[in-house]
C-alpha positions as CSV (number, residue, x, y, z in Angstrom):
1,M,38.0,17.9,-20.4
2,S,36.3,20.8,-18.7
3,K,35.4,20.8,-15.0
4,A,31.7,20.8,-15.9
5,K,32.1,17.6,-18.0
6,N,34.1,16.0,-15.2
7,R,31.4,16.7,-12.7
8,M,28.7,15.4,-15.1
9,T,30.7,12.2,-15.6
10,K,31.0,11.7,-11.9
11,L,27.4,12.4,-11.2
12,M,26.3,9.9,-13.9
13,Q,28.6,7.3,-12.3
14,N,27.1,8.0,-8.9
15,T,23.5,7.7,-10.0
16,A,24.0,4.7,-12.3
17,A,23.4,2.3,-9.4
18,V,20.1,0.5,-9.6
19,F,17.5,1.6,-7.2
20,K,16.8,-1.3,-4.9
21,R,13.3,-0.7,-3.8
22,S,10.3,0.8,-5.6
23,Y,6.5,0.8,-5.3
24,T,3.7,1.7,-7.6
25,F,0.0,2.1,-6.9
26,E,-0.7,-0.8,-9.3
27,E,1.4,-3.1,-7.0
28,A,-0.7,-2.0,-4.0
29,M,-3.8,-2.8,-6.0
30,S,-2.5,-6.3,-6.9
31,Q,-1.5,-7.1,-3.3
32,A,-4.9,-5.9,-2.0
33,N,-6.9,-7.8,-4.6
34,G,-4.9,-10.9,-3.8
35,N,-5.5,-10.3,-0.1
36,K,-1.8,-10.1,0.6
37,T,-0.1,-7.8,3.1
38,K,3.6,-6.8,3.1
39,N,5.2,-8.4,6.1
40,N,7.9,-5.7,6.3
41,W,5.7,-2.7,6.9
42,I,7.3,-0.7,9.7
43,F,4.4,1.3,11.1
44,P,1.0,0.3,12.6
45,P,-1.8,0.8,10.0
46,D,-3.6,3.3,12.3
47,T,-0.6,5.6,12.3
48,L,-1.0,6.2,8.5
49,T,-4.8,5.9,8.4
50,H,-5.6,8.3,11.2
51,G,-2.4,10.3,11.4
52,Q,0.9,10.8,9.5
53,I,4.6,9.9,9.6
54,E,7.2,12.6,9.3
55,F,10.7,12.6,8.1
56,S,13.2,15.5,8.2
57,V,15.0,15.6,4.8
58,K,16.7,17.9,2.4
59,Y,14.8,18.7,-0.8
60,L,17.0,18.3,-3.8
61,G,14.2,19.7,-6.0
62,S,11.9,18.5,-8.8
63,V,12.2,18.1,-12.5
64,A,9.8,17.2,-15.3
65,V,10.0,13.6,-16.5
66,P,8.7,12.0,-19.7
67,Q,7.1,8.9,-18.0
68,S,5.0,8.2,-15.0
69,K,7.2,5.5,-13.6
70,G,10.4,3.6,-13.9
71,I,13.8,3.3,-12.2
72,D,15.6,4.8,-15.2
73,V,13.2,7.8,-15.2
74,I,14.1,8.5,-11.6
75,K,17.9,8.0,-12.2
76,E,17.9,10.5,-15.0
77,A,16.0,13.0,-12.8
78,V,18.5,12.5,-9.9
79,Q,21.4,13.1,-12.3
80,K,19.9,16.4,-13.6
81,L,19.1,17.7,-10.1
82,R,22.5,16.7,-8.7
83,F,24.2,18.4,-11.6
84,N,22.2,21.6,-11.0
85,L,23.1,21.4,-7.3
86,Q,26.8,21.3,-8.1
87,L,26.5,24.4,-10.3
88,N,24.4,26.3,-7.8
89,R,26.7,25.5,-4.8
90,S,29.3,27.8,-6.3
91,H,26.9,30.6,-5.6
92,G,26.3,29.6,-2.0
93,Y,23.1,27.7,-2.6
94,K,22.0,25.4,0.2
95,L,19.4,22.6,0.0
96,Q,16.0,23.4,1.6
97,K,15.2,21.4,4.7
98,V,11.7,20.1,4.7
99,L,9.4,17.7,6.6
100,I,8.0,15.0,4.4
101,Q,4.7,14.0,5.9
102,I,3.1,10.7,4.7
103,S,-0.4,9.4,5.2
104,I,-3.0,7.4,3.2
105,Y,-4.1,10.8,1.8
106,G,-0.8,11.8,0.2
107,I,2.6,13.4,0.7
108,T,3.0,16.9,2.1
109,L,6.2,18.9,2.2
110,V,6.6,21.6,4.9
111,D,9.6,23.9,5.3
112,V,11.3,23.0,8.6
113,K,12.2,26.6,9.6
114,T,9.2,28.6,8.4
115,K,6.6,25.8,8.6
116,V,5.3,27.0,5.3
117,L,3.7,24.5,3.0
118,V,6.0,23.7,0.1
119,C,3.8,21.4,-1.9
120,Q,1.1,18.7,-1.4
121,H,0.4,15.7,-3.5
122,A,-2.6,13.4,-3.3
123,L,-1.6,9.8,-3.0
124,H,-3.6,8.7,-6.1
125,R,-1.5,11.1,-8.2
126,I,1.8,9.5,-7.1
127,S,2.6,6.8,-9.6
128,F,6.1,5.7,-8.5
129,C,8.6,5.9,-5.7
130,A,12.1,4.4,-5.1
131,D,15.3,4.6,-3.0
132,D,18.8,4.2,-4.2
133,K,20.8,0.9,-3.8
134,Q,24.2,2.5,-3.2
135,D,23.4,6.0,-1.9
136,K,21.1,5.3,1.0
137,R,20.3,9.0,1.3
138,V,18.3,9.3,-2.0
139,F,14.5,9.0,-2.1
140,A,12.4,10.0,-5.0
141,Y,8.8,9.9,-6.3
142,I,7.0,10.7,-9.5
143,V,3.7,12.5,-9.4
144,K,1.2,13.8,-11.9
145,R,1.5,17.6,-12.1
146,S,-2.2,18.2,-11.7
147,A,-5.5,16.4,-12.0
148,E,-6.1,17.9,-15.5
149,S,-2.5,17.5,-16.7
150,S,-0.8,14.6,-18.4
151,E,2.6,15.8,-17.4
152,H,4.7,14.3,-14.5
153,D,7.4,15.6,-12.1
154,C,10.0,13.7,-10.2
155,H,10.7,15.0,-6.6
156,V,14.1,14.0,-5.1
157,F,15.3,14.1,-1.5
158,L,18.5,13.5,0.5
159,C,17.3,11.6,3.6
160,N,20.3,10.9,5.8
161,K,20.1,7.1,5.3
162,V,16.4,6.8,5.9
163,A,15.4,6.6,2.2
164,E,14.5,2.9,2.4
165,E,12.3,3.6,5.4
166,I,10.5,6.4,3.6
167,T,10.0,4.2,0.5
168,L,8.5,1.5,2.8
169,T,6.2,4.0,4.4
170,V,4.9,5.3,1.0
171,G,4.4,1.7,0.0
172,E,2.4,1.0,3.1
173,A,0.3,4.1,2.5
174,F,-0.4,2.8,-1.0
175,D,-1.5,-0.5,0.4
176,L,-3.7,0.9,3.1
177,A,-5.3,3.5,0.9
178,Y,-6.3,1.0,-1.7
179,R,-7.6,-1.5,0.9
180,R,-9.7,1.3,2.4
181,F,-11.0,2.1,-1.1
182,L,-12.0,-1.5,-1.6
183,E,-13.7,-1.6,1.8
184,N,-15.7,1.6,1.2
185,N,-16.7,0.7,-2.3
186,G,-17.4,-2.8,-1.3
187,R,-20.0,-1.5,1.2
188,D,-21.5,0.7,-1.5
189,L,-21.7,-2.2,-3.9
190,E,-23.4,-4.4,-1.3
191,V,-25.9,-1.6,-0.6
192,K,-26.6,-1.3,-4.3
193,K,-26.9,-5.0,-4.6
194,Q,-29.5,-5.0,-1.8
195,L,-31.4,-2.1,-3.4
196,I,-31.5,-4.0,-6.7
197,I,-32.9,-7.1,-4.9
198,L,-35.5,-5.0,-3.1
199,R,-36.6,-3.2,-6.3
200,K,-36.9,-6.6,-8.0
201,R,-39.0,-7.9,-5.1
202,V,-41.2,-4.8,-5.1
203,Q,-41.7,-5.3,-8.9
204,E,-42.7,-8.9,-8.3
205,L,-45.1,-8.0,-5.6
206,E,-46.7,-5.3,-7.8
207,E,-47.1,-7.9,-10.6
208,E,-48.6,-10.3,-8.1
209,N,-51.0,-7.6,-6.8
210,S,-52.0,-6.7,-10.4
211,N,-52.7,-10.4,-11.2
212,L,-54.8,-10.8,-8.0
213,K,-56.8,-7.7,-8.9
214,H,-57.5,-9.2,-12.4
215,Q,-58.5,-12.5,-10.8
216,L,-60.8,-10.8,-8.3
217,A,-62.3,-8.7,-11.1
218,E,-62.9,-11.8,-13.2
219,Q,-64.4,-13.6,-10.2
220,Q,-66.7,-10.7,-9.5
221,R,-67.7,-10.5,-13.1
222,R,-68.7,-14.2,-13.1
223,C,-70.6,-13.7,-9.9
224,D,-72.5,-10.8,-11.4
225,V,-73.3,-12.8,-14.5
226,S,-74.5,-15.8,-12.4
227,A,-76.6,-13.5,-10.3
228,A,-78.1,-11.9,-13.4
229,V,-78.9,-15.3,-14.9
230,K,-80.6,-16.4,-11.8
231,T,-82.6,-13.2,-11.6
232,S,-83.6,-13.5,-15.2
233,G,-84.7,-17.1,-14.6
234,L,-86.9,-16.1,-11.7
235,S,-88.4,-13.3,-13.6
236,N,-89.3,-15.5,-16.5
237,G,-90.9,-18.0,-14.2
238,V,-93.1,-15.4,-12.6
239,V,-94.3,-14.1,-15.9
240,E,-95.2,-17.6,-17.2
241,S,-97.1,-18.3,-14.0
242,D,-99.1,-15.0,-14.3
243,E,-99.9,-15.8,-17.9
244,R,-101.2,-19.2,-17.0
245,S,-103.4,-17.8,-14.2
246,K,-105.0,-15.3,-16.6
247,R,-106.0,-18.0,-19.2
248,P,-109.7,-19.1,-18.9
249,S,-110.3,-22.6,-17.6
250,K,-111.8,-25.1,-19.9
């Protein structure tokens, strides 16, 4: 068996372990809708809401994946990237050190030495993240390639035994981001509800006003008719009196 095949077999054995912790945005939605909060979050909510959490990691790279989530999808991506790393190390390749910055807005990767932005992903485009059960260094997440694209990439990191902490942090960011979304849209819905009620009340008042105008107009018409009848009656009485006075007496 060739050395390449031996390396591939070993890599497949190393990455066959089940990832022990994973989070999806759908899970965060479910927890928020059920008004549940994870009791193992490790950072105060304000830290992720108004700031960010940084971890210094080594970037194993990214690879296209066929699905948006799944432990098996990530395991396959890790296998491919580790195999590529073994091949490239013979040419003196070293992993890029990056800062992975996490907040409720997304994940940002910055080169540790140059401080140059490597990539940035909005949180709503990240569909899945997980850490490895056996190799505590491995953390990975799956992200939609772009807003217009239906393709996904898996980004993998070696994290010096803080992979679980990173996964928990991303999970907390999911939870906080969705709760904030519910709060903001909840206020908007309440305002819209109040506007609907006010518009309905205005419509009712306009209808009442229209009815009152009709009633007043009808009452005025009746008064005018009554006055006309009285005036007509008085006029007839005066004419009859004049005619009687003009007749010769017998």
